[in-house]
C-alpha positions as CSV (number, residue, x, y, z in Angstrom):
1,M,-88.4,-131.1,-15.3
2,S,-86.3,-130.6,-12.2
3,I,-82.9,-128.8,-12.9
4,L,-82.0,-131.4,-9.2
5,R,-83.6,-133.6,-7.7
6,V,-82.4,-134.9,-4.1
7,E,-85.1,-138.3,-2.9
8,D,-84.3,-139.7,0.5
9,V,-80.1,-138.8,1.1
10,H,-79.5,-139.9,4.2
11,L,-75.5,-138.5,5.2
12,G,-74.6,-140.0,8.9
13,F,-71.3,-139.3,11.2
14,A,-69.5,-141.5,13.4
15,G,-73.3,-142.5,14.4
16,V,-74.8,-138.8,13.8
17,K,-77.6,-138.1,11.6
18,A,-76.5,-134.9,9.4
19,I,-79.3,-135.9,7.2
20,D,-81.8,-138.0,7.8
21,G,-84.5,-138.4,4.5
22,V,-83.9,-135.3,2.9
23,S,-86.5,-135.8,-0.7
24,F,-86.1,-131.6,-2.4
25,E,-86.4,-130.5,-6.5
26,V,-84.8,-127.8,-8.5
27,G,-87.6,-125.9,-11.1
28,P,-85.6,-123.6,-13.6
29,A,-85.4,-120.7,-13.0
30,E,-86.6,-121.2,-9.1
31,L,-84.9,-120.1,-6.2
32,L,-85.1,-122.6,-3.0
33,A,-84.0,-122.1,0.7
34,V,-83.2,-124.1,2.4
35,I,-83.1,-122.6,6.1
36,G,-82.7,-124.3,9.8
37,P,-80.8,-123.7,13.0
38,N,-77.2,-124.4,13.5
39,G,-76.7,-128.0,12.4
40,A,-79.7,-128.2,11.4
41,G,-77.6,-130.2,8.3
42,K,-78.1,-127.0,5.8
43,T,-74.0,-127.1,4.8
44,S,-73.7,-130.7,4.8
45,V,-76.5,-130.6,1.6
46,F,-75.1,-128.4,-0.2
47,N,-71.7,-131.0,0.6
48,V,-73.1,-133.7,-1.1
49,L,-74.8,-132.0,-4.0
50,S,-71.2,-130.4,-4.5
51,G,-69.8,-134.2,-4.1
52,V,-67.3,-133.0,-1.2
53,Y,-69.2,-135.4,1.3
54,R,-71.3,-139.2,0.1
55,P,-74.1,-140.1,1.6
56,Q,-74.3,-143.5,2.1
57,S,-77.8,-144.3,1.3
58,G,-80.8,-141.8,-1.4
59,R,-80.0,-140.5,-4.8
60,V,-79.2,-137.0,-6.6
61,T,-79.5,-136.4,-9.7
62,F,-78.8,-133.2,-11.9
63,L,-79.9,-132.3,-15.0
64,G,-80.6,-135.9,-15.5
65,E,-77.5,-137.0,-14.3
66,D,-76.5,-139.1,-11.0
67,L,-74.1,-136.7,-8.9
68,L,-72.7,-139.3,-6.4
69,D,-70.3,-141.3,-8.1
70,R,-68.7,-138.1,-8.9
71,R,-66.2,-135.6,-8.0
72,P,-65.8,-131.4,-7.2
73,H,-64.6,-130.7,-10.1
74,E,-66.4,-132.9,-12.3
75,I,-69.5,-131.8,-10.9
76,A,-68.8,-128.6,-10.7
77,A,-67.6,-129.2,-14.5
78,M,-70.9,-130.0,-15.2
79,G,-72.5,-126.3,-14.2
80,L,-73.1,-126.7,-11.0
81,A,-71.8,-123.7,-9.5
82,R,-71.1,-122.8,-5.6
83,T,-70.0,-119.9,-3.3
84,F,-68.7,-120.0,0.0
85,Q,-70.0,-118.3,4.0
86,N,-66.5,-117.2,4.7
87,V,-64.8,-115.0,1.2
88,E,-63.2,-118.0,-0.7
89,L,-60.8,-115.6,-2.8
90,F,-57.4,-115.0,-4.3
91,H,-56.4,-111.4,-2.0
92,N,-53.3,-110.5,-3.5
93,L,-54.6,-111.5,-6.7
94,T,-57.2,-108.6,-8.6
95,V,-60.9,-108.5,-9.5
96,L,-60.2,-109.2,-13.0
97,D,-58.5,-111.2,-12.2
98,N,-60.6,-114.1,-10.1
99,L,-62.8,-113.5,-12.2
100,M,-60.8,-115.4,-14.4
101,L,-59.8,-118.2,-12.6
102,G,-63.6,-119.6,-12.1
103,R,-62.8,-119.7,-16.5
104,H,-60.5,-122.3,-16.0
105,H,-62.6,-125.4,-16.5
106,H,-64.0,-123.8,-20.2
107,F,-60.3,-123.2,-21.1
108,R,-59.6,-126.1,-23.4
109,Y,-55.5,-125.7,-24.9
110,G,-52.2,-126.6,-24.0
111,A,-48.9,-125.8,-22.0
112,L,-47.1,-123.8,-25.2
113,S,-50.1,-122.4,-27.0
114,A,-50.7,-120.4,-23.4
115,L,-46.7,-119.7,-22.9
116,W,-46.2,-117.8,-25.9
117,W,-50.6,-117.0,-26.0
118,L,-51.3,-117.6,-29.2
119,G,-53.6,-119.5,-31.5
120,R,-56.3,-121.1,-29.6
121,A,-55.5,-119.7,-26.7
122,R,-55.4,-116.5,-27.5
123,R,-58.5,-117.4,-28.9
124,A,-60.1,-118.4,-26.1
125,E,-59.0,-115.8,-23.4
126,L,-60.1,-113.1,-25.0
127,A,-63.5,-115.1,-25.8
128,A,-63.6,-115.2,-21.2
129,R,-62.2,-112.0,-21.4
130,A,-65.5,-110.3,-22.6
131,Q,-67.5,-113.0,-21.2
132,I,-65.9,-111.0,-17.5
133,E,-66.4,-107.9,-18.4
134,D,-70.6,-109.0,-18.9
135,I,-70.6,-110.0,-15.6
136,I,-68.3,-106.5,-14.3
137,D,-70.8,-104.7,-15.6
138,F,-73.4,-106.6,-14.2
139,L,-72.6,-106.8,-10.5
140,E,-72.0,-103.5,-11.2
141,L,-67.8,-104.0,-10.4
142,E,-66.5,-101.5,-12.7
143,A,-65.2,-99.5,-10.3
144,W,-63.2,-102.2,-9.1
145,R,-61.9,-104.3,-11.2
146,R,-58.1,-103.5,-11.5
147,H,-57.9,-103.6,-7.4
148,P,-57.2,-106.4,-6.2
149,V,-59.2,-108.1,-4.0
150,R,-58.4,-107.4,-0.2
151,L,-58.2,-103.5,-0.4
152,L,-62.1,-104.1,-1.4
153,P,-64.8,-103.2,1.2
154,Y,-66.2,-107.0,3.0
155,G,-69.8,-106.6,0.1
156,V,-67.6,-105.9,-2.6
157,Q,-65.7,-109.5,-2.3
158,K,-68.5,-111.3,-0.9
159,R,-70.3,-109.8,-5.3
160,V,-66.1,-110.4,-6.1
161,E,-66.7,-114.2,-5.4
162,L,-70.5,-114.4,-6.6
163,G,-69.2,-113.1,-9.9
164,R,-66.7,-116.0,-9.9
165,A,-69.5,-118.3,-9.7
166,L,-71.3,-116.4,-13.1
167,A,-68.2,-116.9,-14.5
168,M,-68.9,-121.0,-15.0
169,E,-71.2,-120.4,-16.7
170,P,-73.6,-122.1,-14.1
171,K,-76.6,-123.9,-14.4
172,L,-77.4,-124.2,-11.3
173,L,-76.1,-121.7,-8.8
174,L,-75.2,-122.5,-4.9
175,L,-75.7,-119.5,-2.2
176,D,-74.5,-120.6,1.1
177,E,-75.2,-117.2,3.2
178,P,-74.4,-114.8,0.5
179,V,-75.2,-111.9,2.6
180,A,-73.1,-113.0,6.7
181,G,-71.9,-109.9,7.5
182,M,-73.0,-107.9,5.7
183,N,-74.6,-104.2,6.3
184,L,-77.8,-103.5,5.1
185,E,-77.0,-101.7,2.9
186,E,-74.5,-103.9,0.9
187,T,-77.6,-106.9,1.9
188,E,-80.2,-104.9,-0.7
189,D,-77.6,-104.3,-3.0
190,M,-77.0,-108.5,-2.8
191,A,-80.8,-109.8,-2.8
192,R,-80.6,-107.3,-5.7
193,F,-78.0,-109.1,-8.1
194,V,-79.6,-112.8,-6.4
195,L,-82.5,-111.8,-7.9
196,D,-82.0,-110.4,-11.3
197,I,-79.1,-114.0,-11.5
198,R,-82.7,-115.2,-11.4
199,D,-85.2,-114.3,-13.3
200,E,-82.6,-112.0,-15.9
201,L,-79.8,-115.2,-16.5
202,G,-82.8,-117.4,-15.8
203,I,-80.2,-119.2,-13.7
204,P,-81.7,-121.8,-11.0
205,I,-80.4,-121.1,-7.4
206,V,-80.1,-122.7,-3.4
207,L,-80.5,-120.2,-1.1
208,V,-78.5,-121.5,2.3
209,D,-79.4,-118.4,4.7
210,H,-79.7,-117.0,8.2
211,D,-81.2,-114.0,7.5
212,M,-85.2,-114.4,7.2
213,G,-86.1,-111.2,5.7
214,L,-83.8,-111.9,3.1
215,V,-85.2,-115.7,2.5
216,M,-89.2,-114.4,2.3
217,D,-88.8,-111.9,0.0
218,L,-86.6,-114.0,-2.6
219,A,-87.8,-117.4,-2.0
220,D,-90.0,-119.1,-4.6
221,R,-89.8,-122.3,-1.9
222,V,-88.5,-122.7,1.0
223,L,-87.3,-125.7,2.8
224,V,-86.5,-126.3,6.4
225,L,-84.8,-128.8,8.1
226,D,-83.8,-129.7,12.1
227,F,-81.2,-132.2,13.6
228,G,-80.6,-133.5,9.3
229,R,-84.7,-133.9,9.5
230,P,-87.1,-132.3,6.4
231,V,-89.4,-130.1,8.6
232,A,-91.6,-129.2,6.1
233,L,-91.2,-127.4,2.7
234,G,-93.4,-125.2,0.7
235,S,-93.9,-121.0,-0.6
236,P,-93.3,-118.4,2.3
237,A,-96.5,-117.5,3.6
238,E,-96.4,-121.7,3.6
239,V,-93.4,-121.6,6.3
240,Q,-94.0,-119.5,8.5
241,H,-97.4,-120.4,9.4
242,D,-96.4,-124.3,9.6
243,P,-96.5,-124.9,13.8
244,R,-93.6,-127.9,13.1
245,V,-91.4,-124.5,11.5
246,I,-92.8,-122.0,14.6
247,E,-91.4,-124.6,17.1
248,A,-88.3,-126.6,16.2
249,Y,-87.0,-123.2,14.0
250,L,-88.7,-120.2,16.3
251,G,-87.9,-122.1,19.3
252,G,-91.6,-121.8,20.1
253,T,-95.5,-122.6,19.5
254,A,-98.0,-122.5,17.4
């Protein structure tokens, strides 16, 4: 059974094709990487999946439900979480507070309960706090839990953003260039956490990144795009030796 199914999606802006007939599926606990040169349509695919863009044609289903008629916050509530290439955190808040914000759509209580922190609000926040502590342990953030995000190294900030996505209890995780701008040590740490999310937590992942070493080491399958069109879809080994990929992505010929 597929967690996510994308069928013949087409998206254009003023006559320019951003996505041109893209189809793929994501299975349970699978890590699918989407690669391609700049302008290939990778971010556009993510924006369709998360409800930011609505394609002109095609079909996208998540857990059997149609996504294309839903707004971004509704898609997030269904269990599809996303990180971004640029760090999108509240820099004056602590790590703990940023992670707690990832739980917001799970809270089901009114303003008065929240104001006085009684009854349902108290129980919900204590339960959320316990889950956040598990994420802090999982991502090895204990040393920074009370620090404002603005004071953290860049690689740790990216880890906090990953933790906030996990706080949403995702059924599918979209990772948009999770190692962009990182040094080698930070990249290796992030790769380890991404694998742990797939293997230990069982959360399927769609990953976009330009680090080909990372992609080929982590991915179960790789989708290659070029000018919005699908070029190849297969295992890392198959994709690496595909003449179309070599020509389109690496700029050479087989």
